[in-house]
C-alpha positions in Angstrom: 46.4 35.1 54.9 45.1 31.6 54.8 41.7 33.0 54.0 43.0 35.0 50.8 44.6 32.0 49.3 41.8 29.7 50.5 39.7 32.8 48.5 41.9 32.4 45.6 42.0 28.5 45.1 38.4 28.7 45.6 37.7 31.8 42.8 40.5 29.4 40.2 38.8 25.9 40.8 35.0 27.8 40.2 37.0 29.1 36.3 38.3 25.3 36.2 35.1 24.4 36.5 33.7 26.7 34.2 35.4 26.7 31.2 35.3 22.6 31.7 31.8 23.2 31.7 32.0 25.2 28.5 34.3 23.0 27.0 32.2 19.8 27.8 28.9 22.0 26.0 30.8 23.1 22.9 31.6 19.5 22.2 27.8 18.2 22.8 26.7 20.8 20.9 29.1 19.5 18.1 27.9 15.7 19.0 26.1 14.6 15.7 22.1 13.0 17.3 21.0 9.7 16.9 18.5 11.1 13.8 21.6 13.4 12.3 23.6 10.0 12.8 20.6 8.0 10.5 21.2 10.9 8.1 24.3 10.5 7.0 22.9 6.1 7.1 20.8 8.2 4.3 17.5 5.8 4.6 16.4 3.5 1.9 12.8 3.8 0.3 11.2 1.0 -0.6 12.3 -1.1 -3.8 10.6 -3.8 -6.0 12.4 -6.9 -3.7 12.1 -5.6 -0.9 10.7 -7.7 1.9 8.5 -7.1 5.5 8.5 -8.9 9.2 5.5 -8.8 11.3 5.8 -7.8 14.7 5.9 -10.5 17.5 3.3 -8.4 19.0 0.0 -9.6 20.5 -3.2 -6.9 19.7 -6.6 -7.2 21.7 -9.7 -5.3 21.4 -11.0 -4.7 25.0 -14.8 -4.4 24.6 -16.9 -2.1 26.6 -20.7 -2.0 25.5 -20.7 -1.0 22.1 -17.1 1.0 22.4 -13.8 -0.5 22.3 -9.6 0.3 22.7 -6.5 -1.7 21.9 -4.4 -2.9 24.7 -0.6 -4.6 23.2 1.5 -7.0 24.6 4.6 -9.0 23.7 7.2 -6.2 24.2 10.6 -7.2 26.2 10.4 -4.0 27.3 7.9 -3.1 29.3 7.9 0.7 30.7 7.7 1.1 26.2 4.3 -1.5 26.3 3.1 0.1 29.3 3.1 3.7 27.7 1.8 2.1 25.0 -1.1 1.2 26.9 -2.0 4.0 28.1 -2.0 6.3 25.8 -4.5 4.1 24.1 -6.4 3.3 27.1 -6.4 7.1 28.0 -7.7 8.4 24.6 -11.1 6.0 25.7 -11.2 8.0 28.3 -10.7 10.4 28.1 -13.5 11.1 25.0 -16.0 8.6 27.3 -15.8 11.5 30.0 -16.4 14.4 26.9 -19.8 12.3 26.5 -20.9 13.2 29.8 -20.2 16.7 29.0 -22.4 17.1 26.0 -25.8 16.8 27.1 -27.6 17.2 23.2 -25.4 13.6 22.6 -27.4 10.8 22.2 -24.9 7.8 20.1 -22.2 7.7 20.8 -19.4 5.6 19.8 -15.1 5.1 20.4 -13.2 2.4 18.5 -9.9 1.9 17.2 -8.6 -0.1 14.5 -5.4 -1.9 13.7 -3.7 -0.9 10.0 -0.6 -2.4 10.8 1.7 -3.9 13.0 5.1 -4.4 11.0 9.3 -3.6 11.1 9.2 -3.0 14.7 6.3 -0.1 14.1 2.3 0.1 15.6 0.0 2.2 13.1 -3.4 2.6 15.6 -6.6 4.2 14.1 -8.5 6.2 16.7 -12.5 7.4 16.4 -14.7 9.0 18.9 -17.8 10.4 18.2 -21.4 11.7 19.0 -24.7 12.4 17.0 -27.4 14.5 18.7 -31.3 13.1 18.2 -31.5 15.0 14.7 -28.4 12.5 13.6 -26.1 15.5 13.5 -22.5 15.2 14.5 -21.7 17.0 17.7 -18.4 15.3 18.6 -15.9 14.2 16.4 -12.3 13.7 17.3 -9.9 11.3 15.0 -6.6 10.1 15.7 -4.1 8.3 14.3 -1.6 6.5 16.7 1.8 5.7 15.2 4.3 4.0 17.1 8.3 3.3 17.1 8.1 0.2 19.2 11.9 0.7 20.2 11.5 3.8 22.1 8.1 3.8 22.3 7.5 7.7 20.9 4.9 8.6 18.6 6.2 9.1 14.7 6.3 12.4 13.8 4.6 12.9 9.3 8.1 14.3 8.2 9.8 10.9 9.8 8.0 9.2 7.1 10.0 10.5 4.2 13.9 10.2 3.1 13.6 13.7 1.8 10.8 16.2 4.0 11.6 18.3 0.5 9.0 16.2 -1.6 6.3 16.3 0.7 4.2 19.3 -0.5 4.9 18.0 -4.2 3.3 14.3 -3.1 0.4 15.9 -1.2 0.0 18.3 -3.8 -0.2 16.1 -6.9 -2.6 13.6 -4.5 -5.1 16.5 -3.4 -5.2 18.1 -7.0 -6.4 14.7 -8.6 -9.2 14.4 -5.4 -10.6 17.9 -6.4 -10.3 17.5 -9.6 -12.5 14.2 -9.3 -15.0 15.7 -7.3 -15.5 18.8 -9.0 -16.1 16.5 -12.4 -18.4 14.3 -10.1 -20.6 16.8 -8.9 -20.4 18.1 -12.5 -21.7 15.6 -14.1 -24.2 15.2 -11.0 -25.1 18.5 -12.1 -25.9 17.7 -15.6 -28.3 14.9 -15.0 -30.3 16.7 -12.4 -28.9 14.8 -9.5 -27.4 17.5 -7.4 -28.6 20.1 -5.3 -25.5 21.6 -4.4 -24.7 22.8 -8.4 -27.1 25.4 -10.6 -26.1 27.6 -13.2 -25.0 30.2 -11.5 -22.5 27.8 -8.9 -19.0 28.9 -9.9 -16.8 26.5 -9.4 -13.5 26.4 -7.1 -10.5 27.5 -8.3 -8.8 23.9 -7.5 -5.3 24.8 -7.4 -6.1 28.0 -5.0 -7.4 25.4 -2.8 -4.8 23.2 -2.9 -2.4 26.0 -1.9 -4.6 26.9 1.3 -4.8 23.6 1.8 -1.0 22.6 2.0 1.1 25.4 2.2 -0.9 27.2 5.5 -0.6 23.6 6.8 1.6 22.6 10.0 2.8 19.2 9.8 2.9 18.3 12.9 -1.2 18.4 13.0 -1.6 15.9 10.2 -3.5 12.8 11.0 -2.3 9.7 9.6 -1.8 6.3 9.6 0.4 3.6 7.7 0.7 0.5 6.8 3.1 -1.7 4.2 1.0 -0.6 1.6 0.0 2.7 1.9 0.0 6.5 4.7 -3.6 7.4 4.6 -3.9 11.0 5.4 -6.7 13.2 6.6 -6.0 16.9 5.2 -8.8 19.3 6.4 -11.7 17.7 4.8 -9.8 15.2 2.1 -8.7 11.9 2.7 -5.9 11.3 0.4 -3.8 7.6 0.1 -0.4 7.3 -0.8 1.1 4.2 -2.3 4.1 2.4 -2.0 3.0 1.5 -5.4 3.4 5.3 -5.9 6.1 7.2 -3.7 7.4 3.8 -2.2 11.2 5.1 -3.1 10.3 8.2 -0.3 9.2 6.3 1.9 11.4 5.7 4.6 9.8 4.9 7.5 10.2 0.5 6.4 13.8 1.2 7.4 14.4 4.1 9.7 12.3 2.2 13.0 13.5 -1.4 12.2 15.0 -2.3 15.1 18.6 -4.9 14.6 17.5 -6.9 17.8 13.9 -8.5 18.6 12.5 -6.0 20.7 9.3 -9.1 21.2 9.3 -12.0 23.8 8.5 -14.3 21.5 9.4 -14.4 17.7 5.8 -15.3 16.5 5.1 -12.6 13.3 5.5 -14.2 9.9 9.4 -12.8 8.1 10.0 -11.5 4.5 6.8 -10.8 3.9 7.1 -9.7 -0.4 5.6 -5.6 -0.2 3.4 -6.6 -3.1 1.3 -9.9 -1.7 -1.0 -9.2 0.9 -2.1 -13.2 1.9 -4.3 -13.4 5.2 -1.7 -15.6 5.9 1.4 -16.2 3.6 2.9 -19.4 3.9 5.8 -19.4 1.4 6.8 -16.9 -1.3 9.5 -17.6 -4.1 10.5 -14.3 -6.3 13.5 -14.8 -9.0 15.7 -16.5 -11.0 15.9 -20.0 -10.2 18.1 -20.3 -13.7 19.4 -18.0 -15.9 16.5 -18.6 -18.1 13.6 -19.2 -15.5 12.1 -16.6 -13.2 10.3 -18.0 -10.8 6.9 -16.2 -8.9 5.4 -18.9 -6.1 3.1 -18.2 -3.8 0.9 -20.9 -1.1 -1.3 -19.4 1.4 -3.7 -20.2 3.6 -7.2 -19.3 3.1 -7.9 -18.5 7.3 -7.0 -15.5 8.5 -7.6 -17.3 12.4 -5.5 -20.0 11.2 -2.4 -19.8 14.4 1.2 -20.3 13.5 1.7 -24.1 15.1 -0.7 -24.9 12.6 1.1 -22.7 10.1 4.3 -24.9 11.3 2.1 -28.0 10.1 0.7 -26.7 7.1 4.4 -26.7 5.8 5.9 -29.5 6.9 3.5 -31.4 5.4 2.8 -30.2 1.9 6.8 -29.0 2.1 6.5 -26.4 -0.6 10.1 -26.3 -1.3 9.6 -29.3 -3.1 6.5 -28.7 -4.9 8.8 -25.7 -6.4 11.7 -28.1 -7.4 9.4 -30.2 -8.5 8.3 -27.1 -11.3 11.4 -26.3 -12.4 12.8 -29.5 -12.9 10.2 -30.0 -15.6 11.0 -26.7 -17.5 12.9 -26.8 -20.5 15.2 -23.8 -20.0 16.3 -23.3 -23.5 14.3 -20.7 -24.1 13.4 -17.9 -21.6 10.3 -19.3 -19.0 8.4 -16.9 -16.7 6.5 -19.1 -14.1 4.3 -18.5 -11.8 2.7 -21.1 -9.5 0.3 -20.2 -6.3 -2.7 -21.8 -4.5 -4.4 -21.7 -1.4 -4.1 -24.2 1.2 -7.8 -24.5 2.8 -9.4 -26.4 5.5 -11.6 -29.5 4.8 -13.9 -29.6 8.2 -15.4 -32.7 7.4 -12.4 -34.5 7.4 -10.6 -32.1 10.1 -7.5 -31.8 7.2 -6.0 -29.2 5.2 -5.5 -29.6 1.5 -3.9 -27.9 -1.0 -7.0 -26.1 -3.0 -6.3 -23.5 -5.9 -3.0 -25.1 -7.3 -1.6 -24.2 -11.1 0.9 -23.5 -13.0 1.2 -20.5 -15.3 4.4 -20.9 -17.4 5.2 -18.2 -20.2 7.8 -18.4 -22.7 9.4 -15.1 -24.2 11.9 -13.4 -24.6 14.4 -12.7 -22.0 15.0 -8.8 -22.4 11.6 -8.1 -22.9 10.4 -9.5 -19.8 13.4 -8.2 -17.4 12.5 -5.0 -19.3 8.5 -5.2 -18.6 9.3 -6.4 -14.7 11.6 -3.2 -13.9 9.4 -1.2 -15.9 5.8 -1.8 -14.9 5.7 -4.2 -12.3 6.5 -2.1 -9.6 3.2 -0.4 -10.2 1.6 -3.8 -10.5 3.4 -5.7 -7.8 2.7 -3.3 -5.1 -0.9 -3.4 -5.8 -1.4 -7.0 -6.6 -3.6 -9.3 -3.8 -2.8 -12.4 -5.9 -0.2 -12.1 -8.9 3.0 -10.4 -8.6 3.9 -9.9 -11.9 1.6 -8.5 -14.5 1.4 -11.1 -16.2 -1.3 -13.5 -16.7 -2.2 -16.8 -18.3 -4.8 -17.5 -20.7 -5.1 -21.6 -21.4 -3.7 -23.8 -23.1 -6.9 -24.5 -25.0 -6.0 -20.9 -26.5 -3.9 -19.1 -29.1 -2.9 -16.5 -26.2 0.8 -17.5 -23.8 0.3 -14.6 -21.4 -0.3 -10.8 -21.7 1.2 -8.1 -19.7 -1.7 -5.9 -18.8 -0.1 -2.7 -17.2 -0.1 0.2 -20.0 -1.4 -0.2 -23.0 -0.8 -3.6 -22.7 1.1 -6.9 -24.6 0.1 -10.1 -25.8 2.5 -13.1 -26.2 1.0 -15.6 -28.5 1.6 -19.1 -28.2 3.7 -18.5 -31.3 6.6 -16.3 -29.5 4.6 -12.8 -31.2 4.2 -10.3 -29.3 1.3 -8.1 -30.4 1.9 -4.7 -28.6 -1.2 -2.2 -30.8 -4.8 -3.0 -31.6 -4.6 -2.7 -34.8 -1.9 -5.9 -34.8 -4.7 -7.7 -33.3 -6.6 -7.9 -36.2 -5.9 -9.0 -40.1 -5.6 -6.1 -42.8 -8.5 -4.6 -44.0 -10.7 -5.8 -41.0 -12.6 -2.8 -39.7 -13.0 -3.8 -36.0 -12.9 -0.1 -35.7 -17.1 -0.7 -36.7 -17.3 -3.4 -33.8 -15.8 -0.8 -30.9 -17.5 1.7 -32.4 -20.7 0.5 -31.7 -20.0 -1.4 -28.1 -19.5 2.5 -27.3 -22.7 3.9 -29.0 -24.9 1.2 -27.0 -23.3 1.9 -23.7 -22.7 5.5 -23.8 -25.1 6.7 -26.8 -22.0 8.4 -28.3 -22.8 8.6 -32.0 -19.5 8.1 -34.9 -19.6 11.6 -36.1 -18.7 12.5 -31.8 -16.1 9.2 -31.4 -14.2 10.4 -34.7 -14.2 14.6 -32.5 -12.8 12.6 -30.0 -10.5 9.8 -31.1 -7.4 11.6 -29.5 -8.7 10.9 -25.9 -9.7 7.2 -26.6 -7.0 4.7 -25.9 -6.6 0.6 -26.0 -5.1 -1.9 -23.2 -5.5 -5.1 -24.6 -5.3 -8.0 -22.2 -5.4 -11.9 -22.1 -9.1 -11.7 -22.5 -10.2 -9.0 -23.6 -9.2 -5.0 -25.6 -10.1 -2.6 -22.9 -11.9 0.8 -24.4 -10.2 3.9 -22.6 -11.4 7.4 -22.6 -8.8 10.0 -21.2 -7.7 7.5 -19.4 -10.6 6.0 -17.4 -12.1 2.7 -17.9 -15.3 3.4 -20.6 -15.9 -0.5 -22.0 -14.2 -3.5 -23.1 -14.7 -6.1 -25.6 -13.9 -10.0 -25.8 -12.2 -11.2 -28.3 -14.8 -13.4 -28.7 -16.9 -10.7 -30.4 -14.8 -10.2 -33.1 -14.8 -12.2 -36.3 -12.5 -15.1 -35.1 -11.6 -15.7 -38.8 -9.6 -12.2 -38.5 -8.5 -12.5 -35.6 -4.1 -12.7 -35.8 -3.6 -15.3 -33.0 
């Protein structure tokens, strides 16, 4: 009897535990994963005014003979740091071991290069290759190490995007452009008798089919890529694509997706709030935005030395008091009219006197219609800003001795004269009746050999970009030549 009772209780317990296990498993399956939770947050892409932070992470090149690999230090989590360092060193050791099995290899090399170290991401490009006596490559391995420093895991290509459905469209667009340009260059070089790979019997490839084969048969897990705040660099088959933040930033999730809310580093040694637009060696100070209703400030200062230490940066900041410089600039501006102010300067070290001094400091002011400026900033400067290495906005200053205040050199170009007149078309540059086209045609003939008949037949493909100093002539959107305003009759100019 007791045995039967024990057996019944045991079976009941097993049945209850089984029910509980089924319930817990079902509940767990219904729980959103961290990534699903993240999707609900709708990770944002990169906008015009976003900034990024440098990581408080130190990278060091370990050099052995002519080879090198990278090791990191500075993470609070030593387990993650050791895991990353092991993966990087393993690439080196495995490829050095492989070299020994390649009997025909004469020259071998392993190297690594840091691509980016920002927003809790580390991206490193690693290369290993060998050549034989004839100079032919007998081994090549390229890998992009892209780590999330929050967990030490390598970042998947799809996780770089806010919406994975746009990936094929972006890759198709970029690859089509690259293949089209390649074919144009090959055709041109054949016409000039320089290309042994093209002759009259060669059938040009079907670009659409070549792109389709490369992309739609692609396993995204096999894509080799590296990152920076300015681009995603992708190896696709034998092609290398640069997906610019300036063009696709709204779809790039990686600057925000892997950013930790808490510091991951032992020391806070990285620079903070750096504009995506500016790629200074060492950014010291940046202010971008309205200082009043009628004044927009765009000011940057940098140190002209990539090896300058954090301690030296602190000394420079206290010595030059950049906030005071900006305040003084703003106080001298009459804010009755709308002003765009661009001020920039480089701090340079003088070895003779062992001091830092402010070099190439200049202030540029443009008085213009506020609505026009805002439209320009909104519609055009996003592309220019993220590509620029110095001036964040596409407005350039001409000089006090000239009659042009400033110019927007994106698109077809817009000039603002001292009299606050906007000139947007080439015909508006000159007084009525002046044959400016003859001057331009003569330059095209001198440089390209195109006669007037050919130019007139293709005039729909010829466009002009106005800048602060010249007229740029474009053919099918590509640069052809340019003429300084001084090359035209000065009496016929409208400024």
